[in-house]
Structure formats: C-alpha cells, structure tokens
C-alpha positions as CSV (number, residue, x, y, z in Angstrom):
1,M,-106.9,62.3,-30.3
2,K,-105.4,59.8,-27.8
3,K,-106.8,57.0,-29.9
4,S,-105.1,58.5,-33.0
5,V,-101.7,58.7,-31.2
6,V,-102.0,55.2,-29.9
7,L,-103.0,54.0,-33.4
8,I,-100.0,55.7,-34.9
9,L,-97.6,54.3,-32.3
10,T,-99.0,50.9,-32.9
11,L,-98.5,51.1,-36.6
12,V,-94.9,52.3,-36.1
13,M,-94.2,49.3,-33.8
14,V,-95.7,46.9,-36.3
15,M,-93.5,48.3,-39.0
16,V,-90.4,48.0,-36.8
17,L,-91.2,44.4,-35.9
18,A,-91.9,43.5,-39.5
19,A,-88.5,45.0,-40.6
20,C,-86.7,43.0,-37.9
21,G,-88.5,39.8,-39.1
22,S,-87.6,40.6,-42.7
23,N,-83.9,40.9,-41.8
24,T,-83.9,37.6,-39.9
25,N,-85.4,35.8,-42.9
26,N,-82.9,37.3,-45.3
27,N,-80.0,36.3,-43.1
28,A,-81.1,32.7,-42.9
29,G,-81.6,32.5,-46.7
30,T,-78.6,34.4,-48.0
31,A,-75.7,32.0,-47.3
32,N,-73.8,33.7,-50.2
33,E,-73.2,36.8,-48.0
34,G,-71.0,34.8,-45.6
35,T,-71.6,36.7,-42.4
36,A,-75.1,37.8,-41.6
37,T,-75.9,41.2,-40.0
38,S,-76.5,39.4,-36.7
39,G,-72.8,38.5,-36.7
40,K,-73.4,34.8,-37.5
41,T,-71.9,33.0,-40.4
42,T,-74.3,31.1,-42.7
43,I,-73.2,28.1,-44.6
44,I,-74.9,25.7,-47.1
45,I,-74.1,22.0,-46.8
46,T,-75.3,19.4,-49.2
47,N,-75.8,15.6,-48.7
48,G,-75.9,13.2,-51.7
49,K,-77.2,10.3,-49.6
50,G,-81.0,10.7,-49.7
51,E,-81.5,7.8,-47.3
52,I,-80.0,9.9,-44.4
53,A,-81.9,13.1,-45.1
54,A,-83.4,13.3,-41.6
55,Q,-80.1,12.4,-39.9
56,W,-78.4,15.2,-42.0
57,E,-80.9,17.8,-40.9
58,Q,-80.6,16.7,-37.3
59,A,-76.8,16.9,-37.5
60,A,-77.1,20.5,-38.7
61,K,-79.3,21.3,-35.7
62,D,-77.0,19.6,-33.2
63,F,-74.0,21.3,-34.6
64,M,-75.7,24.7,-34.5
65,A,-76.6,24.1,-30.8
66,E,-72.9,23.7,-30.0
67,N,-71.8,26.5,-32.4
68,P,-74.4,29.3,-32.0
69,D,-72.3,31.7,-34.1
70,I,-72.9,29.5,-37.2
71,I,-76.2,29.0,-39.2
72,V,-76.3,25.8,-41.3
73,E,-78.7,25.3,-44.2
74,A,-78.8,21.6,-44.8
75,H,-79.9,20.3,-48.2
76,T,-80.2,16.7,-49.4
77,Q,-80.5,15.1,-52.8
78,A,-83.7,13.0,-53.1
79,V,-83.2,9.2,-53.6
80,G,-83.3,8.4,-57.3
81,D,-82.8,12.1,-58.4
82,T,-80.4,12.1,-61.3
83,L,-79.6,15.8,-61.0
84,S,-77.1,16.6,-58.3
85,V,-78.3,18.8,-55.5
86,V,-74.9,20.6,-55.8
87,D,-75.6,21.4,-59.4
88,K,-79.2,22.4,-58.7
89,L,-78.2,24.9,-55.9
90,T,-75.3,26.3,-57.9
91,A,-77.5,26.8,-60.9
92,S,-80.0,28.8,-58.7
93,G,-77.2,31.2,-57.7
94,K,-76.3,29.7,-54.3
95,T,-72.7,29.3,-53.1
96,I,-72.5,26.0,-51.4
97,T,-69.8,25.9,-48.7
98,L,-69.6,22.2,-48.1
99,A,-70.6,19.7,-50.8
100,M,-70.9,15.9,-50.7
101,V,-69.6,14.5,-54.0
102,A,-68.4,11.1,-55.5
103,P,-64.6,10.7,-55.4
104,D,-64.2,10.2,-59.1
105,T,-65.6,13.8,-59.6
106,V,-62.8,15.4,-57.6
107,N,-60.5,15.1,-60.6
108,G,-63.3,15.6,-63.1
109,K,-66.5,17.6,-62.7
110,Y,-65.5,19.3,-59.5
111,K,-61.7,19.5,-60.0
112,D,-61.7,23.3,-59.5
113,F,-64.1,23.2,-56.5
114,G,-62.2,22.1,-53.3
115,I,-59.5,23.6,-51.1
116,D,-56.5,21.8,-49.6
117,L,-57.4,20.3,-46.2
118,S,-54.1,18.6,-45.5
119,G,-53.5,20.8,-42.4
120,E,-56.7,19.7,-40.6
121,A,-56.5,17.8,-37.4
122,W,-58.8,15.0,-38.6
123,V,-56.3,14.0,-41.3
124,A,-54.3,12.2,-38.6
125,E,-57.3,10.0,-37.7
126,T,-57.8,8.5,-41.1
127,D,-56.0,6.7,-44.0
128,H,-58.8,7.7,-46.4
129,A,-58.4,11.5,-46.9
130,F,-58.7,11.9,-50.7
131,A,-56.1,13.6,-52.8
132,N,-56.7,15.3,-56.1
133,E,-54.3,15.0,-59.1
134,K,-52.2,17.8,-57.7
135,G,-51.6,15.8,-54.5
136,E,-53.8,18.1,-52.4
137,L,-56.0,16.4,-49.7
138,V,-59.3,18.0,-50.8
139,G,-61.7,15.2,-49.8
140,F,-63.1,14.5,-46.3
141,P,-64.1,10.8,-46.3
142,F,-67.7,10.9,-45.2
143,S,-68.6,7.3,-45.9
144,I,-66.6,4.1,-46.4
145,E,-67.9,1.2,-48.4
146,G,-66.3,-2.0,-49.5
147,L,-66.7,-5.0,-51.7
148,G,-65.5,-8.6,-52.1
149,L,-67.0,-12.1,-52.1
150,V,-70.0,-11.8,-49.8
151,Y,-70.6,-15.1,-48.1
152,N,-73.3,-16.7,-46.0
153,K,-71.5,-17.6,-42.7
154,K,-73.9,-20.5,-41.8
155,V,-73.4,-22.2,-45.2
156,V,-69.6,-21.8,-45.2
157,E,-69.1,-22.9,-41.6
158,N,-71.3,-25.9,-42.2
159,A,-69.1,-26.8,-45.2
160,V,-65.8,-26.4,-43.4
161,G,-67.0,-28.0,-40.2
162,G,-66.6,-25.1,-37.8
163,E,-65.4,-21.5,-37.4
164,F,-64.2,-19.9,-40.6
165,D,-61.6,-17.1,-41.1
166,P,-62.4,-15.4,-44.4
167,F,-58.8,-14.1,-44.7
168,S,-57.6,-17.7,-44.7
169,I,-58.6,-17.7,-48.4
170,N,-55.5,-16.0,-49.7
171,T,-54.9,-17.9,-52.9
172,R,-57.0,-19.0,-55.8
173,D,-56.4,-22.7,-55.0
174,K,-57.7,-22.2,-51.5
175,L,-60.8,-20.5,-53.0
176,V,-61.4,-23.5,-55.3
177,E,-60.8,-25.9,-52.3
178,L,-63.5,-24.0,-50.4
179,L,-65.9,-24.1,-53.3
180,D,-65.4,-27.8,-53.6
181,K,-66.1,-28.3,-49.8
182,I,-69.3,-26.2,-50.2
183,K,-70.4,-28.5,-53.1
184,A,-69.6,-31.6,-51.0
185,S,-71.8,-30.3,-48.2
186,G,-74.8,-30.4,-50.5
187,V,-74.8,-26.9,-52.1
188,E,-75.0,-27.6,-55.9
189,Y,-73.9,-24.1,-56.9
190,P,-71.7,-22.4,-54.3
191,V,-71.6,-19.1,-56.3
192,A,-74.5,-16.9,-57.5
193,F,-72.4,-14.6,-59.7
194,Q,-74.3,-11.6,-61.1
195,T,-72.8,-10.2,-64.3
196,E,-74.6,-6.8,-64.7
197,G,-72.2,-4.4,-66.2
198,W,-71.8,-2.2,-63.2
199,S,-70.8,-5.2,-61.1
200,V,-68.6,-7.3,-63.4
201,S,-66.9,-4.3,-65.0
202,N,-67.2,-1.2,-62.9
203,H,-66.5,-3.0,-59.6
204,Y,-64.8,-6.4,-60.3
205,S,-62.7,-5.4,-63.3
206,T,-61.2,-2.3,-61.7
207,Q,-59.5,-4.2,-58.8
208,F,-56.3,-4.7,-60.8
209,L,-55.7,-0.9,-60.5
210,N,-54.6,-1.6,-56.9
211,Q,-51.4,-3.3,-58.1
212,N,-49.8,0.1,-57.4
213,E,-50.3,1.6,-53.9
214,D,-51.8,4.6,-55.7
215,P,-54.3,3.3,-58.3
216,S,-53.9,6.5,-60.3
217,V,-50.4,5.4,-61.2
218,T,-51.9,2.4,-62.9
219,V,-54.5,4.5,-64.7
220,N,-51.8,6.8,-66.0
221,Q,-49.7,3.8,-67.2
222,L,-52.8,2.7,-69.1
223,K,-53.3,6.1,-70.6
224,S,-49.7,6.5,-71.7
225,G,-49.7,3.0,-73.3
226,E,-47.0,1.8,-70.9
227,L,-49.1,-0.9,-69.3
228,K,-49.7,-3.9,-71.5
229,L,-52.6,-5.9,-70.0
230,A,-51.9,-9.2,-71.8
231,D,-48.6,-9.4,-70.0
232,N,-49.8,-8.0,-66.7
233,A,-50.0,-10.5,-63.8
234,A,-52.6,-8.7,-61.7
235,W,-54.9,-8.0,-64.6
236,N,-54.7,-11.6,-65.8
237,G,-55.0,-12.9,-62.3
238,Y,-58.3,-11.3,-61.6
239,Y,-59.7,-12.7,-64.8
240,D,-58.3,-16.2,-63.9
241,T,-60.3,-16.0,-60.7
242,L,-63.4,-14.6,-62.5
243,D,-63.2,-17.7,-64.8
244,V,-63.6,-19.9,-61.8
245,L,-66.4,-17.8,-60.3
246,V,-68.6,-17.8,-63.4
247,S,-67.9,-21.4,-64.5
248,Q,-70.6,-24.0,-64.9
249,D,-68.9,-26.0,-62.1
250,Y,-69.6,-23.4,-59.4
251,N,-71.9,-20.6,-60.7
252,K,-75.7,-21.0,-60.5
253,Y,-75.9,-19.0,-63.8
254,G,-72.9,-20.7,-65.4
255,E,-74.9,-22.0,-68.5
256,R,-76.1,-18.5,-69.2
257,P,-73.8,-16.2,-67.3
258,I,-75.0,-12.9,-68.8
259,G,-78.4,-11.8,-67.4
260,V,-80.1,-9.7,-64.8
261,Y,-79.5,-11.8,-61.7
262,Y,-79.2,-9.3,-58.9
263,D,-82.4,-10.2,-57.1
264,D,-82.1,-13.9,-57.6
265,A,-78.5,-13.9,-56.5
266,H,-79.3,-12.2,-53.3
267,V,-82.2,-14.6,-52.6
268,S,-80.0,-17.5,-53.3
269,V,-77.2,-16.4,-50.9
270,G,-79.6,-15.0,-48.4
271,N,-81.5,-18.3,-48.0
272,G,-78.4,-20.4,-48.3
273,T,-79.0,-22.3,-51.5
274,S,-75.8,-20.7,-52.7
275,A,-72.9,-19.6,-50.5
276,M,-71.4,-16.4,-52.0
277,L,-71.7,-13.6,-54.6
278,F,-69.5,-10.7,-55.5
279,N,-70.9,-7.4,-54.1
280,G,-70.5,-4.7,-51.5
281,N,-71.8,-3.9,-48.1
282,W,-74.9,-2.2,-49.7
283,A,-76.1,-5.7,-50.5
284,F,-77.0,-6.4,-46.9
285,D,-80.5,-5.0,-47.1
286,S,-81.4,-7.4,-50.0
287,L,-79.8,-10.3,-48.1
288,Q,-81.5,-9.5,-44.9
289,A,-84.9,-9.2,-46.6
290,V,-84.5,-13.0,-47.3
291,A,-83.1,-14.2,-44.0
292,G,-81.4,-12.8,-40.9
293,E,-78.3,-14.9,-41.4
294,E,-74.9,-13.5,-40.8
295,F,-72.7,-12.5,-43.7
296,G,-69.1,-11.5,-44.2
297,F,-66.4,-10.8,-46.9
298,I,-63.8,-13.0,-48.4
299,P,-61.0,-11.3,-50.4
300,V,-60.9,-11.9,-54.1
301,P,-57.6,-13.8,-54.7
302,V,-55.5,-12.7,-57.6
303,D,-53.0,-15.6,-57.7
304,N,-51.5,-18.4,-55.6
305,N,-49.0,-16.4,-53.7
306,P,-50.3,-16.2,-50.1
307,E,-47.9,-13.3,-49.4
308,N,-49.4,-11.1,-52.2
309,P,-51.1,-8.2,-50.3
310,L,-53.9,-8.2,-52.8
311,N,-54.9,-11.7,-51.7
312,N,-55.1,-10.6,-48.1
313,K,-57.3,-7.5,-48.4
314,I,-60.8,-6.6,-49.3
315,V,-61.5,-3.5,-51.3
316,A,-62.7,-0.5,-49.2
317,G,-62.6,3.2,-49.4
318,P,-64.6,6.4,-49.4
319,T,-67.6,6.5,-51.7
320,N,-68.8,10.0,-50.6
321,L,-66.5,12.9,-49.9
322,L,-67.1,16.3,-48.4
323,I,-65.3,19.1,-50.1
324,I,-65.1,22.8,-49.1
325,N,-65.8,25.4,-51.8
326,K,-62.8,27.6,-52.7
327,D,-65.3,30.3,-53.7
328,A,-66.9,30.4,-50.2
329,T,-65.8,33.3,-47.9
330,A,-63.0,32.8,-45.5
331,E,-65.6,32.8,-42.7
332,Q,-67.7,30.2,-44.4
333,Q,-64.7,28.0,-45.0
334,A,-63.7,28.2,-41.3
335,A,-67.3,27.3,-40.3
336,A,-67.3,24.3,-42.7
337,K,-64.0,23.1,-41.2
338,K,-65.6,23.3,-37.7
339,F,-68.4,21.1,-39.0
340,L,-65.9,18.5,-40.2
341,D,-64.1,18.6,-36.9
342,W,-67.5,18.2,-35.2
343,I,-68.2,15.0,-37.1
344,V,-64.8,13.5,-36.2
345,F,-64.1,14.7,-32.7
346,S,-67.5,15.4,-30.9
347,E,-69.6,12.7,-29.3
348,K,-72.7,13.8,-31.1
349,G,-70.9,14.0,-34.5
350,Q,-69.5,10.5,-34.1
351,D,-73.0,9.2,-33.1
352,F,-74.5,10.9,-36.1
353,L,-72.1,9.3,-38.5
354,V,-72.2,5.7,-37.3
355,N,-75.2,5.0,-35.0
356,Q,-77.7,7.3,-36.7
357,S,-76.6,7.1,-40.3
358,Q,-75.2,3.6,-40.2
359,V,-72.1,4.9,-42.1
360,I,-68.8,3.1,-41.8
361,S,-66.5,5.6,-40.2
362,A,-63.1,6.3,-41.9
363,F,-61.8,7.7,-38.6
364,K,-59.7,5.6,-36.1
365,N,-60.9,7.6,-33.0
366,N,-64.6,6.7,-33.6
367,S,-65.3,3.6,-31.6
368,N,-68.9,3.2,-32.7
369,K,-69.7,0.3,-34.9
370,V,-72.5,-0.1,-37.6
371,T,-74.9,-3.0,-36.8
372,N,-75.0,-4.1,-40.5
373,P,-72.7,-7.2,-40.4
374,L,-71.2,-6.5,-43.8
375,G,-70.4,-2.9,-42.7
376,A,-69.0,-4.3,-39.5
377,S,-66.7,-6.7,-41.5
378,I,-65.4,-3.7,-43.4
379,A,-64.8,-1.7,-40.3
380,N,-62.9,-4.6,-38.7
381,A,-60.8,-5.1,-41.8
382,I,-59.9,-1.3,-41.8
383,E,-58.9,-1.6,-38.1
384,Q,-56.7,-4.6,-39.0
385,G,-55.1,-2.9,-42.0
386,K,-56.7,-5.5,-44.3
387,T,-58.1,-3.2,-47.0
388,S,-56.9,-2.0,-50.4
389,N,-58.1,1.1,-52.2
390,F,-61.6,1.5,-53.7
391,A,-59.9,1.6,-57.1
392,L,-62.9,2.9,-59.0
393,N,-62.4,6.2,-57.2
394,Y,-59.3,6.8,-59.3
395,T,-60.8,6.4,-62.7
396,T,-64.2,7.4,-64.2
397,A,-67.2,5.2,-63.3
398,E,-68.9,6.1,-66.6
399,D,-66.0,4.6,-68.6
400,W,-66.4,1.2,-67.0
401,N,-70.2,1.4,-66.8
402,T,-71.0,2.1,-70.4
403,K,-67.9,1.9,-72.6
404,I,-66.0,-1.1,-71.1
405,S,-68.7,-3.2,-69.5
406,P,-70.2,-4.7,-72.8
407,E,-66.8,-6.0,-73.7
408,V,-66.3,-7.5,-70.2
409,Q,-69.7,-9.2,-70.6
410,K,-68.7,-10.6,-74.0
411,Y,-65.6,-12.0,-72.4
412,V,-67.6,-13.7,-69.6
413,A,-70.0,-15.1,-72.2
414,Q,-66.9,-16.5,-74.1
415,K,-67.7,-14.3,-77.1
416,L,-64.5,-12.3,-76.8
417,S,-61.0,-13.5,-76.1
418,R,-58.9,-12.2,-73.2
419,A,-56.4,-10.8,-75.6
420,E,-59.2,-8.9,-77.5
421,L,-60.5,-7.5,-74.2
422,A,-57.0,-6.4,-73.3
423,T,-56.6,-4.6,-76.6
424,F,-60.0,-2.9,-76.2
425,I,-59.2,-1.6,-72.7
426,E,-55.8,-0.4,-73.7
427,N,-57.1,1.4,-76.8
428,Y,-59.8,3.0,-74.8
429,F,-57.5,4.5,-72.2
430,T,-54.9,5.7,-74.7
431,S,-57.7,7.4,-76.6
432,L,-58.4,9.6,-73.5
433,N,-55.1,11.5,-73.9
C-alpha cells in the first residue's frame, strides 16, 4: 500500500515538473506574446550580417545578463542566403521586434515596418540616424561603410617622396598630377579600375546624388524631370573623373575596360603593381590576402574647385539599419529600445559593435577603433567631418544594379555618348512616377 502511495505521489510530482518545463519552453519560443507568464518580455532580433552570427548571439546573452527581465531570441541570416531572415520569420508567423535591414528598404519593402526613434538618447551621439520619406528617424545605424579611391600607402608615399595626406587630393588636376607621379616612380598603370556593374554604376555613379545635402532631394528632382543631367555640373564632373580613371593612360584595363576584374584589381593594388582602385572598406580582406600593406581612401574629386565639399569628403554611411516593429507590443518595443541603448552606451555593447564585430561605429561616444585600416580611415574621416552621404541608400540599389549599369558600362566602353546616358537615366527615373 505504501509503495502504491509513493508511486502515485511520484507520478504526480513528475507531471507537475513536466508542466513547469512545458511552460518555460513555450515562454522562450512565443515571442509574439510579448510578456511571458514568468513576467519577462521576449523579443526576436534579427541580424543580416552572417559573418557576425556568433557575435550577435553572444551580444544577446550579454544583454540578457544585464537585463534579466528580457529574453532575447537572436536570429542571423546565413551568408549567401538570398531570402531575408526577416521575411522567413515573418512568413512563419513570428513577430520580429528588432530587424536589421538595408537602408534603401526603409522607404520600399519595409516602409510600413518601423517606429519613430527620434526621441531616443542615442540620436544625439550620431549623424547617421536614418529618416524615412516622412522625415521620421526610424533607422538605428548599426554599421557604417564607405567608399572612395582605395590606395596602397607604400606605393603612393614612394611616388610623392614621403608622407601623404589623401585629403590633399581635392581637385581633379591634383589627382592627375598624383597619377603622373606614380607613373614616374615606375608603376606603369597607377589605377586598376574594375567596371563590374555594381561598382561602376551602383557605387560610383550614384555619388552625384550628394550634390544636395539630402540625396533624396536629388532623386526627387530626377523623378519629376526637373534635373537635367547633361547640364548638371556634379553629374558631369564625376564622369569627367571617371574618364581619367578608366583611360588607357592610367588604367591597367584601359584597352578593354569592361570585364570581370575584381580579383585581379585587388591583387594588383595589394602587391603594389598598381596604386589604387575604386571600392569600399569591404575590399580590405581581398587586399590583405595579397599583402599586409597599409591602405587608405582618397576622395573622388568632382571638379577643380578645392573648396567644393564633395572634393574633400569620402562617401560613408549606414549600410545596415536596425528598425523596431510597429506591430510589436509596447513591452517588446521598450525592450528593443533598451537593446539599442545597450549597444551605444554600455561598455559591453560598444565592445560587441567594434572590437568583436569589427563594425565601424556610427556613434561619437564609442572610442573603440576597428583594426581594419580601411575601416579606421573611414572612422577617422567621420570624426573629422570629412564624409558625405552613402547616396545609394536614398535610391533603389536594384535600379542601378540591373537597369542602369549596362548603360554606364556602354559609356565606359565608349559605345554610348554621355548625352545618351543622361537621357537614359532621366527617362528611367521619370518613368518611376
């Protein structure tokens, strides 16, 4: 009889424990409920940078250790996965609280996703909070990237006979003078200019949008038909400089400028047989694989006026934003805001962003520096106020990648006149209305 009673009590205890375990699992997996029965708020956060998956998960753990009332489910998009982790989770019925997205999607695909963050404390620490078309600051700038003329410091310093200030090249004539000095030092082709569509169109050809402090103003002028490119100084100026960079006088690929030269261009600049290419801070891994030389950025000059701000800045801006879902609960939104504050203001958050993830911080109060020299160059330029907007963020990458890039390549190959290119771009943008 005693054995039966003991057995019954044991079974009851097992059932109670199982029920407790079941509740815990449900709480951890039902972020949609906002506040779990334990009194904790559960949020889902997504990361679009697959290369920092481990760092993202560790950041969630460190944040939870400091905020025990919040449970964070951290998800990362796999490198090379073409389907957004945001879209995957949403399709499965999950309500993401904090999503990492590309800036150009804030006014496109995810235009109805985010909430206004203009009242947050971290806004005062950055110049890169991202506004939507309504003027609301919806985007937390998670990562900053930049682009310009990447140069091999050793090659350039040898050519100029000593220390070199990249911001001294603030006119097109000064750029040509530098290229001639590099040639005179024994480098036959100072430039290895790659002309893949994403580079020569998507990145290079959107720089003219920065002629207005807000690049979206330029985009709207194009769409309305107000902006006539053939008569526009900035648009023509960037193509005048492009003509120099792709010419047979200076470009390693000048005789056949259109081709797949990415790898060869990086090898050439990395080992010093060429001095510069047009690219961004992401190019460092390819350059470093060739040689451990130091590299930096030279601004792309648009004209011969040394006072022109465009001549004195490199392009830099957020390439990944964190946005808070308007459909998340008030408790979830508050928890997500705490996570953003943690990245900006806590020691561990600042370390996660820069030291662990090697991300260029958009925030003035973060004194950590990336070890990547191209990233460090951008961080220093931001500190000195020598950056202009990452203009591509204000238009649609797909437009420049697929629709416009073939025409830009025809221009580079001298199979299309500049006037014809101007007409094509104007017609394309007015067709978007």
